[in-house]
N, C-alpha and C positions, 0 to 999 in steps of 0.2 A: 385641413385635417380630414382624415378618413374615419368613418364610423361604420361598424357592423351591428345591425340590430336584429336580434333573434326573436322568434315567436314560435308557438306551437307546442310547448312542453305542457306537462300536466300529469294527472293520475289516470292510469288505465289498467284494466284487468289483464291477467296473463292470457295470451293469445290474441289480444287486441292490437290496434294499430294507432299510430300517430304520425303526423307529418310536420317536421321542423322546417322553418324557413329562415333565411338570413339574407338581408338586403344591405348592400354596400352603398354608401353615399359620400359626397365630399369631393376633394380634389383628386380625381382619378383619370389617368391617361389610359391605363390598361390593367386589367386583372388577369393574372396568370392562373396558377392553380388555386382551387378553393377546397376546403375540407371540413370535416367534422371530427372533433376529439371528444373524449369523455373522461371524467375523473371520478373514481370511486373514493369513498371516505378513507383517508389514510394512505392513499396511493398516488403515484405520479399520473399526470395526464397522458392518455394513450390515444393513438389514432384509431378512428372508426372507419373512415372512408375519405378518399380525396378524388378530385376530378380535375383533369388537365384542361387547359384552355380550349383544346380541341374536342373535349367531351369524353375522353377515355377515363373510365372509373377504376379505382383500386379499393379493395375492401379488406378489413381485418378478417381472419379466419372465423372468428366468433360470430360474425354477422352475415357471412356469405349465404346467399339464398333467401335472406329475410329482409335485408335493408337494400334500398336503392337510392343512389345519389344522382342528382341531375342539376342542371344549371340553365338559367335564362340570361344570356349575355346582354340582351337589350334592357332587361330590368336590373342587371347587376345583382342577381339573386341566385343563391344555391339552396337546394332542398334536400332533405333526407326523409324518404318514405320508410317508415319502420313498421313491418308486419310481423305477426307471430311473436309478439314481444314476450320476454321471459323476465322473471324477477331479477335475474342476473344482469339485466340491462339497466337496472336502476342506477342512475348516476346524474351528475351535472354535465350537460352537453355544451360544448363550445364550438362556435364557428371560427374558421380561420381563412384568411385570404392573403395571397402574395400579390402586392400591388406596385406598379410603376406609376408614380404620381405625375411626372413631367416628361414630355416628349423628348426634351433635349438632355435629360439626365438619365442615363442608362443604368440606373440602380433601382433596386426594389426593397420594399419593407414588408414585414409581417404585421398583420393586424388581427385582433381577436374580438369576438363578440363578448357580451356581458355574462353569458352562460344562462342556460335554462334547465330547470329541474325536470327530469323524467322519472316517474315512480311507477313501477309495475307491481301491483299487489291486488289481492282479492279481499 
């Protein structure tokens, strides 16, 4: 099985910073793209940022210039550095990974972390 374990959420004041981490473990042959999503109360989960296997990032317009996504392939970990946080960023953040589990099976599966609460308030 594949597991994604998130850490780094919490309470921060407006203008502050947090760094989220998500480490993958289990039966993994290759991790393709990895990303971060967030969910506001009463809304659908939406994309925050994702990063390709080669390290190319993509961001939602609402976080461009403030958030940075990165990955460490050796550690099977993706990070989200969040700067200049706003109250509007308050949400549950979820890690996502597209994983090929077996070398001889050319199929992939999506896996999700457990979610971590980020609250931006004074």
